N, C-alpha and C positions, 0 to 999 in steps of 0.2 A: 422499451429497449434500453433506454438510459439506465433505468433501475436494474435491469437484468445484468447489464455489463458492469455496473458499479458493484452489485452484490457478488457476481462471479469473480471479479478481479479482487475484491476484498477478501473473499474466502480463500483465494489462492495466495494473496499477498501476505497474510498473517503467518502461515507456516514458513513461507519463504523468508520473511523478515526474522523470525525466530531462529531458523536454521542458519542463515547467513550471519546473524548477530552473534550466535553462540560459536559458530565456526571462526569468526574473527578473533575470538578470545582463546582459541585452542592453542596449546603449547606446541602442537605439531605443525610444521610449515606446510606439509602436503594438504592439510585441512584449511589452514589460515589463508594461503595464497590464492586458491581458487575463489574463496569467498571474497577476498579483497578485490580480485579482478572483476567478479560479478558486480560488486557494489560500485566500483569506480567506473566501469563501462556504462552501466545504466544510469548512474547519477551524472556522469560527465557528458552524456549525449542527449540530444533532444528527443522527447517522447514522440513527436511528429515524425522525425526521421526514422526512429525505431519502428513505428507503425508502417511507414512506407517500405522499409527494408524487409520486414517480415512478410508483408503482403505482396510486394512487387518484385523483390530480389530473390527470395527463397524459391519461388517457382522456377527460376532460371536454373536452379540446382536440383530440380525434381521434387521439391517439397511444397505442395500447394495446400494451404489451410483455408477453411472457410473464414470469411471476414469477421464474423462474430468471435470465433476462436482466437484469431489474431488480436482483435481488440482486447479481449479478456486477458490473454497471456501477456501481451506487451504492457498493458496498464498495470497488471499485477506485478510483473517483473520490475517495472519502474518504481511502483510504490513500495515493493518489497526491499529494494535497494536502499531507499531512504529509511524505511522501517528498521532495517538491520542496524543502522547507526543509532536509532532510538533505543533498540534493545541493548546494544553494546554499551551505550552511555548510561542507561538505567542500571545495568548490572554492575558497571564499574563504580556507580555512585553508592552501592551498598557498602557499609563500613567494613574494612578488611578484618576487623576484630570479630565480626560475625563468622567469617570463614575459619579464622584461626580457632575460635571456640569449638566449631563443628569438627575440625580436624582433631582437636584435643579430645573430643568425645568419640574419636575413631570412626567417624562417618565417611563413607565413600564419596569421591568427587561428584558422582551422579546424584547421590542422595542429598549432598550439600546444596547442589544447584536446585533440585526439586523442592526440598523442604525448608531451606534457609534463604537462599539468594533470590530465586524467582518470586516467591510470595512478597518479598520486600520491594523488589524492582518493579513488579507489575503495576502498582498504583502510580509510580513515576512515569511509566510508559503511556498511561492513558491520555493525558492532555495532548502530547505531540502526535499520538496515534489518531486522535480525533481530527487534528489538523490535516494529517495525511489522508484520512478518509474523505474529507471535504475536498482536498486537492484532487483526489482520485475522481470524485464526482464531477468536478469541473473539467478534468482532462477527458472525460467521455465525449465532450464536444468534438474532440479531434477525430473520433472514429467516423464521423460523417464524411471525412476525406478519403476513406477507403470503402465507400459505397454502402455504409450501414445507415439505415433510416432511423436515426435517433431523434432526440428532442430538438437539437439544433438544426438538423437536416429538415425536419418537419416545419420548423419555424421559417427556414429559408423558403421552402415551398409555399407556405401560407403567405409569406410576404410577397412572393412573385405573383401569386394568384390575386391577392387583394390590393396590393400596393400600399398597405397600411403598415409601413415600416415601424413607426414609433410604437403603435399598439402591440404589434407582434413581439418586438424585442423587449418591451416592458413585461409582457406576459412571460416570455422566456426567463427573464431575470427573476421574476417572482416565483416561477416554478423551481428553478435551481435553488433559490434562497429558501423555499419551503422545505425541500429535501435536506438541505444543509442544516436547517434548524432541527429537523428530526434526528439527524446524526449527532448534532451537538447535545440534544436532550438525552439521547441514549448514552453518550459518553459521560455526561454529568451524573446520570443515574448510577452508572458503574462506579464512578469516583466516590459517590456518597456511600455506596455499599461497602467498598473497600476501606473507606475512612472509618466506618462504624466497626468493621472487623479489626 
């Protein structure tokens, strides 16, 4: 369940981060302001409170979602808000001369972004994106508080059954660490591929 929520939230967080990061750079206020509001609300409030709000408060307004859906959506929205700032920062780090040269070649803004800016910004996004994925993995422990039987919830049950607190929590630490190492290895592989290109 932990891996399922991490993967689902990551798949949703990536397009959210890209869309919000690009929207933050839009010259149009009606695009920029909603993106800013999304980023600030989800970065400025607790992920735990967001989970409680979506799971316990939304049903009072007639919108009841399954716990797993709430976990994936909230953690994705949270990671996407932080990721939007990673995207925005990486795009702004691309030398302005690159855009100016593309404009001189009569390229459209969309083509400049796709062909010039994003290919240069993407490698700069990878290290902080890896950090956000690991943070997302660790945040999945919060979903046990909205009735989802994840790794942490199972660990708590096992501890209650066996009374072997030290061994159970060492095992939990090792399992989270192993998954984090896999994520780190994947990000480093991507970094090496893009460095070669």
